[in-house]
C-alpha positions as CSV (number, residue, x, y, z in Angstrom):
1,I,50.2,128.9,101.5
2,D,54.3,129.4,101.5
3,L,56.9,127.0,102.6
4,D,59.5,129.1,105.3
5,G,63.3,128.0,104.7
6,F,63.0,126.5,101.3
7,K,65.4,128.6,99.7
8,P,68.4,127.0,101.1
9,V,67.5,123.9,100.1
10,N,67.5,124.3,96.9
11,D,71.1,126.2,97.1
12,V,72.8,123.5,99.8
13,N,71.1,120.7,98.7
14,G,70.1,121.0,94.7
15,H,66.8,121.4,92.8
16,A,66.2,117.4,93.3
17,A,65.8,117.9,97.2
18,G,64.3,120.7,96.4
19,D,61.8,118.8,94.2
20,A,61.9,115.5,96.5
21,C,60.6,118.5,99.2
22,L,57.4,120.1,97.1
23,I,56.3,116.5,96.4
24,E,56.4,115.9,100.0
25,A,54.0,118.8,100.9
26,A,51.5,118.2,98.3
27,R,51.4,114.9,99.6
28,R,50.9,115.5,103.2
29,L,48.3,119.1,101.8
30,A,46.1,116.1,100.4
31,E,46.4,114.3,103.2
32,V,45.7,116.2,105.8
33,C,43.0,118.2,103.7
34,G,40.9,115.6,102.1
35,D,37.8,116.2,99.7
36,K,36.6,119.6,101.0
37,V,39.5,121.3,99.5
38,F,40.6,121.5,96.4
39,V,44.8,121.9,97.2
40,A,47.1,123.0,93.8
41,R,50.8,124.1,93.6
42,M,50.7,127.9,92.2
43,G,54.4,127.6,91.5
44,G,57.9,127.8,93.2
45,D,57.4,126.5,97.1
46,E,53.4,128.2,97.1
47,F,50.3,126.3,97.5
48,A,46.5,127.2,97.1
49,L,43.9,125.5,99.0
50,L,40.1,126.0,97.7
51,L,37.1,125.0,99.6
52,R,34.3,124.5,97.3
53,Q,32.1,126.4,100.1
54,P,32.1,128.8,101.8
55,S,33.1,127.7,105.6
56,D,33.6,128.8,109.3
57,E,36.2,125.7,108.6
58,A,38.9,128.0,106.4
59,I,40.4,128.9,109.4
60,P,41.3,125.6,111.6
61,I,41.8,123.3,108.2
62,A,44.2,126.6,107.1
63,E,46.0,125.6,110.8
64,R,45.9,121.9,110.2
65,A,47.2,122.3,106.3
66,L,50.4,124.4,108.1
67,A,50.7,121.6,110.9
68,A,51.2,118.8,108.3
69,I,53.7,120.9,105.9
70,S,55.9,122.7,108.9
71,G,58.4,120.0,109.8
72,V,61.0,117.7,109.4
73,Y,61.3,116.2,105.6
74,Q,63.8,113.3,105.3
75,L,65.5,113.2,101.8
76,E,68.2,111.1,100.3
77,S,71.2,113.5,101.5
78,G,69.2,114.0,104.8
79,R,66.9,115.9,106.8
80,V,65.6,119.4,106.5
81,T,63.0,121.3,108.5
82,L,60.7,123.9,106.8
83,G,58.0,125.6,108.2
84,A,55.2,127.6,106.8
85,S,52.5,130.5,106.5
86,C,49.4,131.5,105.1
87,G,47.0,133.8,104.0
88,V,43.2,133.4,103.9
89,A,40.4,135.4,101.9
90,A,37.0,134.8,101.5
91,C,35.1,135.5,98.3
92,E,32.6,138.4,97.7
93,P,29.8,137.6,95.7
94,G,30.2,138.1,92.5
95,G,34.1,138.1,92.9
96,Y,36.4,136.4,90.6
97,A,39.4,134.9,91.2
98,T,41.8,136.7,90.3
99,R,40.7,138.7,93.3
100,L,40.1,136.6,95.8
101,L,43.9,135.5,95.0
102,E,45.0,138.8,95.2
103,R,43.9,139.2,98.8
104,A,44.9,135.9,100.2
105,D,48.6,137.1,98.6
106,I,48.2,140.4,100.7
107,A,47.5,138.2,104.2
108,L,50.1,135.7,103.0
109,Y,52.9,138.3,102.6
110,R,51.5,139.8,106.2
111,A,52.4,136.8,107.9
112,K,55.5,135.9,105.8
113,A,56.4,139.5,107.2
114,Q,55.1,139.6,110.4
115,A,53.7,136.6,111.9
116,R,55.8,133.5,110.1
117,G,54.2,130.4,111.1
118,A,50.4,131.2,111.6
119,V,47.9,132.2,109.2
120,V,46.1,135.6,108.9
121,L,42.9,136.3,107.7
122,F,42.2,139.2,105.2
123,S,40.8,142.6,106.1
124,D,40.4,146.4,104.2
125,T,42.8,147.4,106.8
126,L,46.0,144.8,105.1
127,E,45.2,146.2,101.4
128,S,45.2,149.0,102.4
129,E,48.3,148.9,104.1
130,A,49.4,147.0,100.6
131,R,48.6,149.8,98.5
132,D,50.4,152.4,100.5
133,R,53.6,150.0,100.5
134,A,53.4,149.9,97.0
135,V,53.1,153.7,96.1
136,L,56.2,154.0,98.7
137,E,58.0,151.0,97.0
138,Q,58.0,153.3,93.9
139,A,58.6,156.1,95.3
140,C,61.9,154.4,96.3
141,R,63.0,153.0,93.4
142,E,62.4,156.4,91.6
143,A,64.8,158.3,94.3
144,V,67.3,155.2,94.1
145,A,66.9,156.4,89.8
146,Q,67.0,160.2,90.7
147,D,69.7,159.9,93.3
148,A,66.6,161.3,95.9
149,F,67.8,160.6,99.3
150,D,70.3,163.1,100.9
151,V,72.3,162.7,104.0
152,C,73.0,165.2,107.3
153,F,75.4,165.4,110.2
154,Q,74.9,164.3,113.5
155,P,78.1,165.9,115.5
156,I,79.7,163.6,117.8
157,V,81.2,165.4,120.6
158,C,83.5,164.3,123.4
159,V,81.7,164.9,126.7
160,R,85.5,165.5,128.4
161,T,86.8,168.5,126.2
162,R,83.1,169.5,124.8
163,Q,84.9,169.5,121.3
164,V,83.6,168.3,118.1
165,T,85.7,164.9,117.4
166,G,83.3,163.8,114.3
167,F,79.9,163.3,112.4
168,E,78.0,160.5,112.0
169,A,75.9,160.3,108.4
170,L,72.5,160.1,108.8
171,A,70.3,159.8,105.6
172,R,67.7,161.2,105.0
173,W,64.2,161.5,102.0
174,R,61.9,164.3,101.6
175,H,59.6,163.5,98.4
176,R,57.5,165.9,96.7
177,D,54.1,164.4,97.2
178,L,54.7,162.3,100.2
179,G,56.7,165.0,102.8
180,D,59.3,163.3,104.9
181,I,59.7,160.0,105.4
182,G,61.8,158.8,108.1
183,P,64.8,155.7,107.8
184,D,62.7,153.8,110.3
185,V,60.7,153.4,107.1
186,F,62.9,154.1,103.7
187,I,65.7,151.6,104.7
188,P,63.5,148.6,106.2
189,L,61.5,149.0,102.7
190,A,64.9,149.0,100.5
191,E,66.5,146.2,102.3
192,Q,63.2,144.3,101.6
193,T,63.0,145.1,98.0
194,G,66.5,144.3,97.3
195,L,67.3,148.4,97.0
196,I,69.4,149.1,99.9
197,E,73.0,148.7,98.2
198,A,72.1,150.9,95.8
199,V,70.8,153.5,99.1
200,S,73.8,153.1,101.1
201,D,75.8,153.6,97.8
202,R,74.6,156.6,96.7
203,L,74.6,158.1,100.5
204,L,78.2,157.0,100.8
205,R,80.1,158.9,97.8
206,K,77.7,161.7,99.1
207,A,78.9,161.4,103.2
208,V,82.1,161.5,101.9
209,R,82.4,163.9,99.6
210,H,81.0,166.2,102.1
211,A,83.4,165.1,104.7
212,A,86.2,165.7,102.0
213,R,86.2,169.2,103.1
214,W,86.3,169.0,107.1
215,P,89.8,169.6,109.0
216,R,91.7,166.4,109.1
217,H,91.1,165.5,113.0
218,I,87.2,165.8,112.4
219,A,86.3,162.0,111.7
220,L,83.0,160.4,109.3
221,A,81.2,158.0,110.9
222,F,78.7,156.3,108.2
223,N,76.6,152.8,108.7
224,L,76.4,150.1,106.8
225,S,73.1,148.0,106.4
226,A,73.3,143.7,106.9
227,K,72.6,143.3,103.3
228,H,75.4,145.6,102.0
229,L,77.8,144.2,104.6
230,T,77.6,140.8,103.2
231,R,78.2,141.5,99.5
232,P,80.7,140.5,97.1
233,G,83.0,143.7,96.8
234,V,81.7,145.9,99.8
235,E,85.3,147.1,100.9
236,R,86.0,148.2,97.1
237,D,83.1,150.4,97.3
238,V,83.9,151.7,100.1
239,F,87.7,152.5,99.0
240,L,86.7,154.0,96.1
241,A,84.4,156.0,97.3
242,L,87.3,157.3,99.4
243,A,89.7,157.6,96.8
244,R,87.3,159.4,94.2
245,S,86.7,162.2,97.0
246,G,90.5,162.5,97.9
247,M,89.4,161.5,101.8
248,S,91.9,159.8,103.8
249,P,91.0,156.5,105.1
250,R,91.4,157.3,108.3
251,Q,89.2,160.0,108.8
252,V,86.6,157.4,108.5
253,E,84.6,155.3,110.7
254,I,82.1,152.7,109.3
255,E,79.3,151.1,111.8
256,L,77.8,147.8,111.6
257,T,75.3,147.0,113.9
258,E,75.2,143.9,115.9
259,T,72.7,142.0,114.0
260,A,73.7,142.8,111.0
261,I,77.5,141.2,111.9
262,M,75.2,138.3,113.4
263,S,74.0,137.7,109.9
264,D,76.9,136.0,108.5
265,C,80.0,136.6,111.6
266,E,82.5,135.0,109.0
267,A,81.2,137.7,105.7
268,A,82.0,140.3,108.5
269,T,85.1,139.3,110.3
270,R,86.6,139.5,107.0
271,V,85.5,142.8,105.6
272,I,86.0,144.2,108.9
273,G,89.6,143.0,108.7
274,T,89.8,144.6,105.2
275,L,88.7,147.6,106.2
276,K,91.1,147.7,109.4
277,R,94.0,146.7,107.5
278,S,94.0,150.3,104.9
279,G,93.2,152.7,108.6
280,I,89.0,153.0,108.7
281,R,88.2,152.1,112.1
282,V,84.9,149.7,112.6
283,S,82.5,150.5,115.4
284,L,80.1,148.0,116.3
285,D,76.6,149.8,116.7
286,D,73.8,148.7,118.8
287,F,74.9,146.5,121.2
288,G,72.4,144.4,123.0
289,S,70.2,143.9,120.8
290,G,71.9,140.9,118.5
291,Y,73.2,137.6,120.1
292,S,76.7,137.8,120.1
293,S,78.9,136.5,122.5
294,F,81.8,138.0,124.1
295,G,84.3,135.2,122.1
296,Q,82.8,136.6,119.0
297,L,83.0,140.5,120.1
298,S,87.0,139.7,121.2
299,D,87.3,138.2,117.3
300,L,85.7,140.9,115.5
301,A,88.6,143.7,116.6
302,I,86.6,146.2,116.7
303,D,87.7,149.9,117.4
304,K,84.1,151.2,119.3
305,L,81.1,149.7,120.7
306,K,77.9,151.7,121.1
307,I,75.1,150.3,123.8
308,D,72.3,149.7,122.8
309,R,69.4,152.3,123.4
310,K,67.3,150.4,125.7
311,F,70.1,149.7,128.1
312,V,70.6,153.2,128.9
313,Q,67.7,155.2,128.5
314,R,66.5,153.8,131.9
315,I,70.1,153.7,133.7
316,D,68.9,156.4,136.4
317,V,66.0,155.0,137.6
318,D,66.7,150.7,136.8
319,D,69.3,149.5,139.0
320,K,69.7,146.4,136.7
321,A,70.0,149.0,133.4
322,L,73.1,150.4,135.4
323,S,74.3,147.0,135.8
324,I,74.6,145.7,132.5
325,A,75.7,148.9,131.2
326,R,78.7,149.1,133.6
327,A,79.4,145.6,132.9
328,I,79.6,146.5,129.2
329,V,81.6,149.7,130.0
330,G,83.8,147.1,132.3
331,M,84.3,144.8,129.4
332,C,85.1,147.5,126.7
333,A,88.3,148.8,129.3
334,D,89.1,145.7,129.5
335,L,89.2,144.8,125.8
336,G,90.7,148.7,124.9
337,V,87.6,148.9,122.8
338,V,86.0,153.0,122.9
339,C,82.9,152.6,124.6
């Protein structure tokens, strides 16, 4: 069992408050599990429950344990709310303790990644997926070290003049053994493993090096991830890459997804302001996929808004989708934002 939302307790309230939460969580676990279950703290905010004998009660006990430790914790500095996720594994005949814990940990990882607050039971499929992920993660680390990620460029065309106005940089990765790995796979993986900043830095340098040779009226669009956006000094990294390539900031358009902006609106506002003061344009990508308000949209002072595809791909058959797209286009016109 792993607590969800524990790290901010330590960061905001201090380690003494974090320790108080752990002590209370342990007390609640011991109380709800009784004598049937051996309860231990494994380290950090992770606990383990060991049923002394194989039992059909494993899942119900795990669910009761989650219910007990999820909720409000009263601290001296105030109240905090925590959740929890759980992975369950059964010991095979002749199995080892380390193997049992590894399997429970694999199930816990799936719970944390896809079903927070739930109990996930180990299966061979989960183990196979975990093994594949480990191989892919190692390959991703090697690709960063070897600078193996590349960019290709998708043309941006004005529908009125049919002229190319710019190109959007798209991340690509071809592995010698695994073949072509799509950005829908390796970008989330890079974000989860903390590699996204290194990946983005390398891709940005390659993109501007290519784009520096383009005619001055052709723009480069480059996407910054949520993790990259909130990193201190990201603006400096962008300016340094441009300076090294000799490319003008006025040729560059930085794309930020709505969900990336909403993950830290204060940091996004600061970064957008700094980029715009240098002449770089900023666009909001995937609008409609997050939860930004119209008020936040006006405060961000973006140059361009790109409507999320779910509102566009059905406008010829869905009147509601058409109405939403039309409303967004009208709002952009009123705000003076390219749509």
